[in-house]
C-alpha positions as CSV (number, residue, x, y, z in Angstrom):
1,M,-10.7,-67.6,-35.1
2,L,-11.8,-65.7,-32.0
3,L,-10.7,-62.2,-32.5
4,G,-10.9,-60.3,-35.7
5,V,-9.2,-57.0,-36.4
6,I,-10.0,-54.5,-39.2
7,A,-7.0,-52.2,-39.7
8,D,-7.2,-49.1,-41.9
9,D,-3.6,-49.3,-43.1
10,F,-0.8,-51.8,-43.4
11,T,1.6,-50.5,-40.8
12,G,-1.2,-50.3,-38.2
13,A,-2.1,-53.8,-39.0
14,T,1.5,-55.1,-38.3
15,D,1.5,-52.9,-35.1
16,I,-1.6,-54.6,-33.6
17,A,-0.6,-58.1,-34.9
18,N,2.6,-57.6,-33.0
19,T,0.7,-56.6,-29.8
20,L,-1.6,-59.7,-30.1
21,T,1.3,-62.1,-30.8
22,K,3.4,-61.1,-27.9
23,G,0.7,-60.5,-25.2
24,L,1.5,-59.0,-21.9
25,P,4.7,-59.8,-20.1
26,G,4.5,-63.2,-18.4
27,S,1.4,-64.2,-20.4
28,C,0.5,-65.9,-23.6
29,G,0.0,-64.1,-26.9
30,L,-2.3,-65.3,-29.7
31,M,-1.6,-67.3,-32.9
32,T,-2.0,-64.3,-35.1
33,T,-2.1,-64.0,-38.9
34,L,-1.8,-60.8,-40.9
35,F,-4.1,-60.9,-44.0
36,L,-3.3,-58.3,-46.7
37,G,-6.8,-57.3,-47.8
38,V,-10.0,-59.3,-47.4
39,P,-9.1,-63.0,-48.0
40,S,-10.9,-65.0,-50.7
41,K,-10.7,-68.2,-48.7
42,S,-11.1,-69.4,-45.1
43,A,-8.3,-68.9,-42.5
44,D,-6.2,-71.7,-41.0
45,P,-8.2,-73.2,-38.1
46,A,-5.2,-72.7,-35.9
47,C,-5.4,-68.9,-36.3
48,Q,-6.8,-67.4,-33.1
49,A,-6.5,-63.7,-34.1
50,G,-6.8,-62.5,-37.7
51,V,-5.8,-59.0,-38.7
52,V,-7.2,-57.8,-42.0
53,A,-5.0,-55.0,-43.3
54,L,-6.9,-52.5,-45.6
55,K,-5.6,-49.4,-47.3
56,S,-8.7,-47.4,-46.4
57,R,-7.4,-44.6,-44.2
58,S,-7.2,-41.9,-46.9
59,I,-9.8,-43.0,-49.4
60,G,-13.4,-41.8,-49.5
61,A,-15.6,-42.6,-46.6
62,A,-18.1,-44.6,-48.6
63,D,-15.3,-46.9,-50.0
64,S,-13.7,-47.2,-46.6
65,V,-17.0,-48.3,-45.1
66,R,-17.6,-50.8,-47.9
67,Q,-14.2,-52.4,-47.5
68,S,-14.5,-52.5,-43.7
69,V,-17.9,-54.1,-43.8
70,D,-16.6,-56.7,-46.3
71,A,-13.8,-57.5,-43.8
72,L,-16.3,-57.7,-41.0
73,R,-18.4,-60.3,-42.9
74,W,-15.3,-62.4,-43.6
75,L,-14.2,-62.3,-40.0
76,Q,-17.7,-63.2,-38.8
77,A,-17.6,-66.2,-41.2
78,Q,-14.4,-67.3,-39.5
79,G,-16.2,-67.4,-36.1
80,C,-14.9,-64.2,-34.5
81,R,-16.5,-63.4,-31.2
82,Q,-15.0,-59.9,-31.0
83,I,-14.2,-57.3,-33.6
84,F,-11.5,-54.6,-33.3
85,F,-11.4,-51.6,-35.6
86,K,-7.8,-50.4,-35.5
87,Y,-6.7,-46.9,-36.5
88,C,-3.6,-44.8,-35.8
89,S,-2.6,-43.7,-32.4
90,T,-2.5,-40.1,-33.7
91,F,-6.1,-40.6,-35.1
92,D,-5.1,-39.5,-38.6
93,S,-8.5,-38.5,-39.9
94,T,-9.8,-35.3,-41.5
95,P,-13.2,-33.8,-40.4
96,A,-14.7,-35.6,-43.4
97,G,-12.6,-38.7,-42.6
98,N,-13.4,-42.4,-42.2
99,I,-13.1,-43.3,-38.5
100,G,-16.6,-42.1,-37.5
101,P,-18.4,-43.6,-40.6
102,V,-16.6,-46.9,-40.3
103,A,-17.3,-47.2,-36.6
104,D,-20.9,-46.3,-37.2
105,A,-21.2,-48.9,-40.0
106,L,-19.7,-51.6,-37.9
107,S,-21.9,-50.8,-34.9
108,D,-25.0,-50.9,-37.2
109,A,-23.9,-54.3,-38.5
110,L,-23.3,-55.7,-35.1
111,N,-26.3,-53.8,-33.5
112,V,-24.2,-52.4,-30.6
113,S,-23.7,-49.1,-28.9
114,G,-21.5,-47.6,-26.2
115,I,-18.4,-48.4,-28.2
116,V,-14.9,-47.6,-27.0
117,V,-12.8,-45.1,-28.9
118,C,-9.2,-45.1,-27.6
119,P,-6.2,-44.5,-29.8
120,A,-3.9,-44.1,-26.8
121,F,-0.5,-45.8,-27.0
122,P,1.5,-44.6,-24.0
123,T,4.6,-46.7,-24.9
124,A,4.9,-44.5,-28.0
125,G,4.0,-41.3,-26.2
126,R,0.3,-41.1,-27.2
127,T,-2.0,-40.4,-24.2
128,L,-5.6,-39.3,-23.8
129,Y,-6.8,-37.0,-21.0
130,N,-10.2,-35.4,-20.9
131,G,-10.7,-36.5,-24.5
132,N,-7.6,-34.7,-25.7
133,L,-4.9,-36.6,-27.4
134,F,-1.3,-35.9,-26.6
135,V,2.0,-36.8,-28.4
136,D,5.0,-37.0,-26.1
137,G,3.1,-34.6,-23.8
138,V,2.3,-32.1,-26.5
139,P,-1.3,-31.6,-27.6
140,L,-1.9,-33.4,-30.9
141,A,-2.8,-30.1,-32.7
142,E,0.5,-28.6,-31.6
143,S,2.6,-31.6,-32.7
144,S,4.1,-32.4,-36.1
145,M,0.8,-34.1,-36.9
146,R,-0.7,-30.7,-37.5
147,A,1.3,-30.6,-40.7
148,H,0.5,-34.2,-41.9
149,P,0.3,-34.1,-45.7
150,L,-2.9,-36.2,-45.9
151,T,-4.6,-36.0,-42.5
152,P,-3.6,-32.8,-40.7
153,M,-4.8,-33.0,-37.1
154,T,-5.8,-29.4,-36.1
155,D,-7.8,-30.2,-33.0
156,S,-6.6,-32.3,-30.1
157,N,-10.1,-33.0,-28.7
158,L,-11.3,-36.3,-30.2
159,C,-14.8,-35.8,-28.9
160,R,-15.1,-32.7,-31.1
161,W,-13.2,-34.2,-34.0
162,L,-15.2,-37.4,-34.0
163,G,-18.4,-35.4,-33.7
164,L,-17.7,-34.0,-37.1
165,Q,-17.8,-37.5,-38.6
166,T,-20.9,-39.0,-37.0
167,E,-24.5,-37.9,-36.6
168,H,-24.6,-39.7,-33.2
169,P,-23.7,-38.1,-29.8
170,V,-20.1,-38.8,-28.8
171,G,-19.4,-39.6,-25.1
172,L,-16.4,-39.5,-22.8
173,V,-15.2,-41.7,-20.0
174,P,-12.7,-39.5,-18.2
175,W,-9.5,-40.7,-16.5
176,E,-11.0,-40.2,-13.1
177,I,-13.3,-43.1,-13.9
178,V,-10.7,-45.1,-15.8
179,R,-8.3,-45.1,-12.8
180,R,-11.0,-46.9,-10.7
181,G,-10.7,-50.1,-12.9
182,S,-12.6,-52.2,-15.3
183,G,-15.8,-52.4,-13.4
184,A,-16.2,-48.6,-13.2
185,I,-15.3,-48.3,-16.9
186,R,-17.9,-50.9,-17.8
187,N,-20.6,-49.1,-15.8
188,A,-19.7,-45.8,-17.5
189,L,-19.8,-47.3,-21.0
190,D,-23.2,-48.9,-20.2
191,A,-24.5,-45.5,-18.9
192,A,-23.3,-43.7,-22.0
193,A,-25.0,-46.3,-24.3
194,A,-28.2,-45.8,-22.3
195,R,-27.9,-42.0,-23.0
196,G,-27.7,-42.7,-26.7
197,E,-24.0,-42.1,-27.0
198,R,-22.8,-44.6,-29.6
199,L,-19.0,-43.8,-29.7
200,I,-17.3,-43.2,-26.4
201,V,-13.8,-41.6,-26.1
202,V,-12.1,-43.3,-23.2
203,D,-9.1,-41.7,-21.5
204,A,-5.8,-43.6,-21.0
205,I,-2.4,-42.3,-19.8
206,T,-0.7,-45.6,-18.9
207,D,-0.6,-49.2,-20.2
208,E,-2.4,-50.2,-17.0
209,D,-5.3,-48.0,-18.1
210,L,-5.4,-49.7,-21.5
211,V,-5.4,-53.2,-19.8
212,A,-8.3,-52.1,-17.6
213,I,-10.3,-50.8,-20.6
214,G,-9.7,-54.0,-22.4
215,R,-10.9,-56.1,-19.5
216,S,-14.0,-53.9,-19.2
217,C,-14.7,-54.9,-22.8
218,A,-14.0,-58.6,-22.5
219,D,-17.5,-59.5,-23.8
220,A,-18.0,-56.4,-26.1
221,P,-18.7,-57.3,-29.7
222,L,-16.8,-54.2,-31.0
223,L,-13.9,-52.1,-29.9
224,T,-12.1,-49.3,-31.7
225,G,-8.7,-47.8,-31.1
226,G,-5.0,-48.0,-31.5
227,S,-2.9,-51.1,-31.0
228,G,-2.3,-50.2,-27.3
229,L,-5.9,-51.0,-26.5
230,A,-5.2,-54.6,-27.6
231,L,-2.7,-55.2,-24.8
232,G,-5.1,-57.0,-22.5
233,L,-7.2,-58.8,-25.2
234,P,-5.1,-62.0,-25.3
235,D,-5.8,-62.6,-21.6
236,N,-9.5,-62.1,-22.2
237,I,-9.4,-64.7,-25.0
238,L,-7.6,-67.1,-22.7
239,R,-10.9,-67.5,-21.0
240,W,-12.4,-68.8,-24.2
241,S,-9.7,-71.2,-25.4
242,D,-6.1,-72.4,-24.8
243,A,-4.2,-69.7,-26.6
244,V,-0.5,-70.2,-27.1
245,T,2.0,-68.6,-29.5
246,D,5.2,-70.2,-30.7
247,R,7.6,-68.1,-32.7
248,R,10.4,-70.6,-32.8
249,D,9.7,-71.4,-36.4
250,F,10.0,-67.8,-37.5
251,P,12.7,-67.7,-40.2
252,L,15.9,-65.7,-40.1
253,V,16.5,-64.1,-43.4
254,S,19.8,-63.0,-45.0
255,G,20.4,-61.7,-48.4
256,P,19.9,-58.5,-50.5
257,E,18.2,-55.7,-48.6
258,A,16.6,-52.3,-49.3
259,I,14.9,-49.4,-47.4
260,L,12.2,-47.4,-49.0
261,A,10.9,-44.3,-47.2
262,G,7.9,-42.3,-48.2
263,S,6.9,-40.9,-44.8
264,C,7.5,-37.2,-44.0
265,S,7.0,-37.6,-40.3
266,K,9.5,-36.1,-37.9
267,A,10.7,-39.5,-36.7
268,T,11.3,-40.8,-40.3
269,L,13.2,-37.7,-41.3
270,A,15.5,-38.2,-38.3
271,Q,16.0,-41.8,-39.2
272,I,16.9,-40.9,-42.8
273,A,19.3,-38.3,-41.6
274,R,21.0,-40.8,-39.3
275,H,21.1,-43.6,-41.9
276,R,22.6,-41.4,-44.6
277,I,25.7,-40.7,-42.5
278,S,27.1,-44.2,-43.0
279,H,24.9,-45.9,-45.7
280,P,24.3,-45.2,-49.4
281,A,21.1,-43.2,-50.0
282,V,19.2,-41.6,-52.9
283,N,16.7,-38.8,-52.5
284,V,13.9,-38.8,-55.0
285,P,12.6,-35.2,-55.4
286,V,8.8,-35.0,-55.7
287,A,9.1,-32.6,-58.6
288,D,11.2,-35.2,-60.5
289,V,8.5,-37.8,-59.9
290,M,5.7,-35.6,-61.0
291,T,7.5,-34.5,-64.2
292,G,8.6,-38.1,-65.2
293,K,12.3,-37.6,-64.6
294,V,12.7,-40.5,-62.3
295,D,14.2,-43.7,-63.8
296,V,12.9,-46.6,-61.6
297,E,15.4,-49.1,-63.1
298,R,18.3,-46.8,-62.2
299,L,17.0,-46.7,-58.6
300,A,16.8,-50.5,-58.6
301,A,20.3,-50.7,-60.0
302,F,21.5,-48.5,-57.2
303,V,20.0,-50.8,-54.6
304,R,21.5,-53.9,-56.3
305,E,25.0,-52.3,-56.6
306,N,24.9,-51.5,-52.8
307,S,23.7,-54.8,-51.6
308,G,25.1,-55.5,-48.1
309,R,25.3,-51.8,-47.3
310,A,21.6,-51.1,-46.4
311,P,20.8,-48.9,-49.3
312,L,18.0,-46.3,-48.8
313,I,15.7,-44.7,-51.4
314,Y,13.6,-41.9,-50.0
315,S,11.2,-39.2,-51.1
316,S,10.6,-37.8,-47.6
317,S,11.1,-34.1,-47.2
318,E,10.4,-31.3,-44.7
319,P,6.7,-30.2,-44.2
320,E,7.1,-26.9,-46.1
321,Q,8.5,-28.7,-49.1
322,V,5.6,-31.2,-49.0
323,V,3.1,-28.3,-48.9
324,A,4.8,-26.7,-51.9
325,A,4.6,-29.8,-53.9
326,Q,1.0,-30.4,-53.0
327,T,0.1,-26.9,-54.0
328,C,1.9,-27.2,-57.3
329,Y,0.7,-30.7,-58.3
330,G,-2.2,-31.5,-56.1
331,T,-2.3,-33.6,-52.9
332,D,-3.9,-36.7,-54.4
333,A,-1.7,-36.6,-57.5
334,V,1.5,-36.4,-55.4
335,A,0.4,-39.3,-53.1
336,K,-0.6,-41.5,-56.0
337,S,2.6,-40.9,-57.9
338,L,4.8,-41.6,-55.0
339,D,2.9,-44.7,-54.1
340,A,3.2,-45.9,-57.7
341,L,6.9,-45.2,-57.7
342,F,7.7,-47.2,-54.6
343,A,5.3,-50.0,-55.6
344,D,7.1,-50.4,-59.0
345,L,10.5,-50.2,-57.4
346,A,9.7,-52.8,-54.7
347,C,8.4,-55.2,-57.4
348,R,11.5,-54.9,-59.5
349,L,13.7,-55.5,-56.4
350,V,11.8,-58.6,-55.2
351,E,11.7,-60.0,-58.7
352,G,15.5,-59.6,-58.7
353,G,15.9,-61.6,-55.5
354,L,15.5,-59.0,-52.7
355,A,15.2,-60.9,-49.3
356,R,14.8,-58.1,-46.8
357,L,12.7,-54.9,-47.2
358,V,12.0,-52.0,-44.8
359,V,9.3,-49.6,-45.7
360,A,8.6,-46.4,-43.8
361,G,5.1,-44.8,-44.0
362,G,1.7,-46.3,-43.8
363,E,0.6,-45.2,-47.3
364,T,3.9,-46.3,-48.8
365,S,3.7,-49.7,-47.1
366,G,0.2,-50.2,-48.3
367,A,1.2,-49.5,-51.9
368,V,4.2,-51.8,-51.7
369,V,2.4,-54.7,-50.2
370,S,-0.5,-54.4,-52.5
371,A,1.8,-54.3,-55.6
372,L,3.7,-57.4,-54.3
373,H,0.3,-59.3,-54.2
374,L,1.1,-60.8,-50.7
375,D,-2.0,-62.4,-49.1
376,A,-0.9,-63.3,-45.6
377,L,2.2,-62.8,-43.4
378,R,3.6,-64.5,-40.3
379,V,4.3,-62.2,-37.4
380,G,7.7,-62.4,-35.8
381,P,9.8,-60.6,-33.2
382,E,9.4,-56.9,-32.3
383,I,11.9,-54.5,-33.7
384,A,10.6,-51.4,-31.8
385,P,7.3,-50.7,-30.0
386,G,4.6,-51.3,-32.5
387,V,6.8,-52.7,-35.3
388,P,7.5,-56.4,-35.7
389,V,9.3,-58.3,-38.4
390,V,6.8,-60.1,-40.7
391,A,7.5,-62.7,-43.4
392,T,5.8,-64.4,-46.3
393,H,4.2,-67.8,-45.8
394,T,4.9,-69.3,-49.2
395,G,7.5,-69.2,-51.9
396,P,11.0,-67.6,-51.4
397,T,11.0,-66.0,-47.9
398,L,10.7,-62.2,-47.9
399,A,11.1,-60.5,-44.6
400,L,9.6,-57.1,-44.1
401,A,9.3,-54.3,-41.6
402,L,6.3,-52.0,-42.3
403,K,6.8,-48.9,-40.2
404,S,4.4,-46.2,-39.4
405,G,6.1,-42.9,-40.0
406,N,6.2,-41.8,-36.4
407,F,7.6,-45.1,-35.0
408,G,11.1,-46.3,-34.2
409,G,14.3,-44.7,-32.9
410,P,17.0,-43.0,-34.9
411,D,18.7,-46.3,-35.8
412,F,15.5,-48.1,-36.8
413,F,16.5,-49.0,-40.4
414,E,19.7,-50.8,-39.4
415,Q,18.0,-52.4,-36.4
416,A,15.2,-53.8,-38.6
417,L,17.6,-55.3,-41.1
418,R,19.7,-56.8,-38.4
419,M,16.6,-58.3,-36.6
420,M,15.6,-60.0,-39.8
421,D,19.1,-61.5,-40.3
422,V,20.2,-62.5,-36.8
423,G,17.0,-62.3,-34.7
424,P,16.3,-60.9,-31.3
425,A,19.0,-62.9,-29.4
426,V,21.6,-60.3,-30.6
427,S,21.7,-56.8,-29.1
428,L,20.3,-54.4,-31.7
429,T,22.7,-51.7,-30.5
430,S,25.9,-53.7,-30.7
431,P,28.4,-52.7,-33.2
432,G,29.0,-54.6,-36.4
433,S,28.5,-54.2,-40.2
434,M,25.4,-55.2,-42.1
435,R,25.5,-58.5,-43.7
C-alpha cells in the first residue's frame, strides 16, 4: 500500500475512495479498498490505496485523535508513503472540534510541518478564496451549514476557525499563488513551514487548482482536506509503481432494496420530497423515537412489503424542527437515538435478505455500517460526484450507497438503486420502473 487515507466519517471515506479509484480523465486510478474501522489484519498486497473510515467527526477530540493515530500506525505498517487526513468539504467542525487536534497529532507523529488544509471540492460547489469557504458561491456561514444540527459553521474563514482548534499559527496560500502552479505552491508551503505555520489553508476554486496543489505535495508525508484534493494523487503515485484499476469484476446487484435517510441537509430534504411523490415512504418523527413509540419491526415490515418500489424510511426534518427536538431532548441524545434506530433497522433488513441499501447522512451511514459489522468494501462506479456504489467482499453481496447529506441531485435515491442493479452503462435519467 502506497497511499493511506484516514477519513473522519463513512460517507467521506466512500467519497475519497471513489476519487482515488477513478483518477483523472484519461489516466489510471488506484486499486483502492475501503476499510470500515482500523483493520485487525494486514491488507491485500494488491491494494495501492487504503481508506480507513472512522466515525470520529462528532466525538470528543481526545477520542478522535486516538482513533486517527491508531489508523495512522496501521497504515504505516502497510508501507504507506503518504497519509491523507480526509474531512468534509464543508469542514463540519465546531470551535472545539477535531480537525485541528487530529491534524496536529498526525503532524507530530510524522514530524512534519507546512501541511495543506484544503476542503475545496469545486465539482460539488465548494471553493476556497482568501481562506474563506464558499458553498455554491455563498459564504459557508450564510449557507444551510450554519444550521447544521451537530457542527454548525458560523464563520466562513477557515484560518480563524482552525485557529480556535490548534495552538500553532495557521497560514494561508492565497489563490494568487495557487494559480501560478505547483512550484509556486510548494515554495509558499515551505516558506510557511519556515515561519512556524504548521497548518496552511490553501485556496482552490477549480479542479485544476486542486491538481496543482496535489502535485506540489507529491512527496509530502501528510496532506489534509476534502476528497477533491485527492484528484491528482493517483498520477503522483504512478511515479512510484504501476497503478491500474479494473472495475470489470464489480458485481451488479438485484433484489430487495431500502433507503434510510437521517440527514437534515437541504439536498437530502429535496431528495426525500422528490422520492415521496412516486415511492412509498415513512416519516419517523424524532419525538416518537425519543419517547419509545417507534416499532422497528413495523418499519422493517413496511420495507419488505414494498420491495421493488424503492421504499424510504426517513427521520429528516427542517432545521427549526431539528432545533426544537434538540432543545427538548438534548443534541447528543437525539443523535444517538436516531443512529441506534437506523442501525437496528438496517440489521433487521439485511438479516431478512436485503440486497441494496442507500443511506443518506454521514452519521447515519457510520451507525449503519458499524452495526452491520462490515470490515472492507469494494469501490465501484460513481453514482454522483463524490458518491460511488460500494459492495461487500465476502458472503451474500450487499451493495450500498453511503451519501453525505449535501451530495447528489434530486433523483439520487432512484439513481443509486438503478446503478447497483444495471450499472453505469444505462442512462441514469432514462425512464423505467425500479426492479
